[in-house]
C-alpha positions as CSV (number, residue, x, y, z in Angstrom):
1,X,-54.6,0.3,88.2
2,X,-52.8,-3.0,88.2
3,X,-49.2,-3.0,87.1
4,X,-48.8,-4.8,83.7
5,X,-46.9,-8.0,83.8
6,X,-47.1,-8.8,80.1
7,X,-46.3,-7.0,76.9
8,X,-48.7,-6.9,73.9
9,X,-48.2,-4.3,71.2
10,X,-51.9,-4.5,70.3
11,X,-53.1,-3.9,73.8
12,X,-50.4,-1.6,75.2
13,X,-51.8,1.6,73.8
14,X,-55.5,0.7,73.7
15,X,-58.1,2.4,75.9
16,X,-60.8,0.1,77.2
17,X,-64.0,1.1,78.9
18,X,-65.5,-1.7,81.1
19,X,-69.2,-1.1,81.7
20,X,-70.4,-3.7,84.4
21,X,-72.5,-3.0,87.4
22,X,-71.2,-6.1,89.4
23,X,-68.3,-4.6,91.4
24,X,-66.5,-8.0,91.8
25,X,-66.7,-8.9,88.1
26,X,-65.6,-5.4,87.1
27,X,-62.6,-5.5,89.4
28,X,-61.6,-8.9,88.1
29,X,-61.8,-7.7,84.5
30,X,-59.8,-4.6,85.2
31,X,-57.1,-6.6,87.0
32,X,-56.9,-9.2,84.2
33,X,-56.7,-6.5,81.5
34,X,-53.9,-4.8,83.4
35,X,-52.1,-8.2,83.7
36,X,-52.4,-8.7,80.0
37,X,-50.8,-5.4,79.2
38,X,-53.6,-2.9,79.0
39,X,-52.3,0.4,80.5
40,X,-55.3,2.6,79.9
41,X,-58.8,1.6,81.1
42,X,-61.8,3.2,82.7
43,X,-64.9,1.8,84.4
44,X,-68.6,2.5,84.6
45,X,-71.4,0.9,86.6
46,X,-74.4,2.7,85.2
47,X,-75.8,3.8,81.8
48,X,-75.5,7.5,82.8
49,X,-71.8,7.1,83.7
50,X,-71.1,5.5,80.3
51,X,-71.8,8.7,78.3
52,X,-69.7,10.9,80.6
53,X,-66.8,8.4,80.3
54,X,-67.1,8.4,76.5
55,X,-66.3,12.1,76.4
56,X,-63.7,12.1,79.1
57,X,-61.9,8.9,78.4
58,X,-62.4,8.4,74.6
59,X,-62.2,4.6,74.6
60,X,-60.9,2.5,71.7
61,X,-63.2,-0.4,72.7
62,X,-66.1,-0.9,75.1
63,X,-67.0,-4.0,77.1
64,X,-70.7,-3.5,77.7
65,X,-72.9,-5.6,80.1
66,X,-76.4,-6.3,78.9
67,X,-78.0,-5.5,82.3
68,X,-77.4,-2.2,84.1
69,X,-79.3,-0.6,87.0
70,X,-80.6,2.3,84.9
71,X,-80.9,0.7,81.5
72,X,-79.8,-2.2,79.2
73,X,-76.8,-2.6,77.0
74,X,-78.9,-2.9,73.8
75,X,-80.3,0.6,74.3
76,X,-76.9,2.0,75.3
77,X,-75.2,0.5,72.3
78,X,-77.8,1.9,69.9
79,X,-77.5,5.3,71.5
80,X,-73.7,5.2,71.2
81,X,-73.9,4.3,67.5
82,X,-76.5,7.0,66.8
83,X,-74.2,9.5,68.5
84,X,-71.4,8.5,66.1
85,X,-69.3,6.2,68.2
86,X,-67.9,3.7,65.7
87,X,-65.3,1.8,67.6
88,X,-65.7,-1.8,68.7
89,X,-68.4,-2.7,71.3
90,X,-68.4,-6.2,72.9
91,X,-71.6,-7.2,74.7
92,X,-71.3,-9.2,77.9
93,X,-74.4,-11.4,78.1
94,X,-75.8,-13.4,81.0
95,X,-77.1,-16.2,78.8
96,X,-76.1,-17.6,75.4
97,X,-79.5,-16.8,73.8
98,X,-79.6,-16.4,70.1
99,X,-82.4,-13.7,70.2
100,X,-80.4,-11.6,72.6
101,X,-77.3,-12.1,70.5
102,X,-79.1,-10.9,67.3
103,X,-80.7,-8.0,69.3
104,X,-77.2,-6.9,70.4
105,X,-75.7,-7.1,67.0
106,X,-78.6,-5.2,65.4
107,X,-78.1,-2.5,68.0
108,X,-74.6,-2.1,66.7
109,X,-72.5,-4.4,68.8
110,X,-69.5,-5.9,67.1
111,X,-69.5,-9.2,69.1
112,X,-70.6,-10.8,72.3
113,X,-69.4,-13.1,75.0
114,X,-71.5,-15.0,77.5
115,X,-70.8,-14.9,81.2
116,X,-69.1,-16.5,82.9
117,X,-66.4,-15.9,80.3
118,X,-62.9,-17.3,80.1
119,X,-60.4,-14.5,80.1
120,X,-58.4,-16.1,77.3
121,X,-61.5,-16.1,75.0
122,X,-62.4,-12.5,76.0
123,X,-58.9,-11.3,75.2
124,X,-59.0,-13.1,71.8
125,X,-62.3,-11.4,71.0
126,X,-60.9,-8.0,72.1
127,X,-57.8,-8.5,69.9
128,X,-59.8,-9.7,66.9
129,X,-62.1,-6.6,67.1
130,X,-59.1,-4.2,67.4
131,X,-57.4,-5.8,64.4
132,X,-60.6,-5.6,62.3
133,X,-61.2,-2.0,63.2
134,X,-57.6,-1.0,62.4
135,X,-57.7,-3.0,59.2
136,X,-60.9,-1.2,58.1
137,X,-60.4,0.3,54.7
138,X,-62.2,2.4,52.2
139,X,-62.7,-0.3,49.6
140,X,-65.9,0.0,47.6
141,X,-67.7,-2.9,45.9
142,X,-70.3,-2.5,43.2
143,X,-73.5,-4.6,43.6
144,X,-75.7,-4.0,40.5
145,X,-76.7,-0.4,40.9
146,X,-75.6,-0.3,44.5
147,X,-72.3,0.3,46.4
148,X,-71.2,-1.8,49.3
149,X,-68.9,0.1,51.7
150,X,-67.5,-2.3,54.3
151,X,-65.8,0.5,56.3
152,X,-69.2,2.2,56.8
153,X,-71.2,-1.1,57.1
154,X,-73.6,0.1,54.5
155,X,-75.1,-0.7,51.1
156,X,-76.1,2.4,49.1
157,X,-78.7,2.1,46.3
158,X,-77.5,4.7,43.8
159,X,-80.9,4.9,42.0
160,X,-83.1,5.6,45.0
161,X,-80.5,6.9,47.5
162,X,-81.7,4.3,50.0
163,X,-79.0,3.2,52.5
164,X,-79.1,-0.2,54.1
165,X,-77.2,-0.5,57.4
166,X,-75.5,-3.8,58.1
167,X,-74.3,-5.3,61.4
168,X,-70.6,-6.1,61.9
169,X,-71.2,-9.8,61.1
170,X,-73.3,-9.1,58.0
171,X,-70.5,-6.8,56.8
172,X,-67.8,-9.4,57.3
173,X,-69.9,-12.1,55.6
174,X,-70.6,-10.0,52.5
175,X,-67.0,-8.8,52.3
176,X,-65.7,-12.4,52.5
177,X,-68.1,-13.5,49.7
178,X,-66.9,-10.6,47.5
179,X,-63.2,-11.3,48.0
180,X,-63.7,-15.0,47.4
181,X,-65.8,-14.7,44.2
182,X,-66.0,-16.6,41.8
183,X,-65.4,-19.4,44.3
184,X,-68.0,-20.2,46.9
185,X,-67.2,-20.1,50.6
186,X,-68.0,-23.1,52.8
187,X,-70.0,-22.7,56.0
188,X,-67.0,-23.8,58.1
189,X,-64.8,-21.2,56.4
190,X,-67.3,-18.4,57.0
191,X,-67.8,-19.4,60.7
192,X,-64.0,-19.3,61.2
193,X,-63.6,-16.0,59.3
194,X,-66.5,-14.2,61.0
195,X,-66.7,-15.7,64.4
196,X,-63.3,-17.1,65.0
197,X,-62.7,-20.2,67.1
198,X,-65.9,-20.2,69.1
199,X,-67.0,-23.8,69.9
200,X,-70.5,-22.6,70.8
201,X,-71.3,-21.1,67.3
202,X,-73.2,-23.5,65.0
203,X,-74.1,-23.4,61.3
204,X,-77.6,-22.4,62.4
205,X,-76.2,-19.1,63.6
206,X,-74.6,-18.5,60.2
207,X,-77.8,-19.5,58.4
208,X,-79.8,-17.0,60.5
209,X,-77.4,-14.2,59.6
210,X,-77.4,-15.1,55.9
211,X,-81.2,-15.1,56.0
212,X,-81.4,-11.7,57.6
213,X,-78.7,-10.3,55.2
214,X,-80.7,-11.5,52.3
215,X,-83.9,-9.9,53.7
216,X,-82.1,-6.6,54.0
217,X,-80.8,-6.7,50.4
218,X,-84.2,-7.4,49.0
219,X,-85.0,-3.8,49.8
220,X,-82.9,-2.7,46.9
221,X,-83.3,-5.6,44.4
222,X,-85.7,-8.5,43.7
223,X,-82.8,-10.5,42.5
224,X,-80.9,-12.8,44.9
225,X,-77.6,-11.4,46.0
226,X,-76.3,-14.6,47.7
227,X,-76.6,-18.1,46.3
228,X,-76.6,-21.3,48.3
229,X,-74.2,-23.9,47.0
230,X,-73.4,-27.4,48.0
231,X,-70.5,-26.3,50.2
232,X,-71.9,-23.0,51.5
233,X,-72.6,-19.7,49.8
234,X,-71.5,-17.7,46.8
235,X,-72.1,-14.1,45.6
236,X,-74.4,-14.0,42.6
237,X,-72.2,-13.4,39.6
238,X,-74.7,-10.8,38.4
239,X,-73.6,-8.5,41.2
240,X,-69.9,-9.5,41.5
241,X,-68.3,-6.7,39.7
242,X,-65.9,-5.7,42.5
243,X,-64.1,-2.4,42.1
């Protein structure tokens, strides 16, 4: 373990599990995390090792590589979520491919970063996810006959009992639209709120997420939940009775 040379209250007590099969990259990440003030971290190089580390180390956040010798990060992420692990998972991707990004987010990842990554950007993503997780609350919004629960990343249809599971990004988008209503939210504002200062993220990525969110919500209502405006998007006032 590298001796910490910096102090950061957010990182000083966090437990980070680094899942990367490349020994050199894994070593560099562990060294940099230690330098930035992380005192508690563990490592894994295979999918099998991940699950033993989860029980033994109990991480607060996981850095998960997409490619591992005995599996891929998408499958591991999905299994972790199915087993009840609800803390932040950041995927480390080898290429900035939108289909892989969406696949990772659908598997339950909170965010992603493409390799080779800049350590400053990686740390910013880690801190953002830790803050979002700690700020998670039990607020409940009413959407017609359904309830939106941001903390659970779900929309529950109270009539049929059907539950729609949202990705982290979809949850953040919907929560931002609720809290901004009756004003609309510009695309730039949503990009900044949901993705942070990521120069490689375009409005096309946002539009793709909005499309997929709308598709999910049609399972519980034929009415449009999210309207497109001249500036960006607005929650349909029919469903905007926030509680």
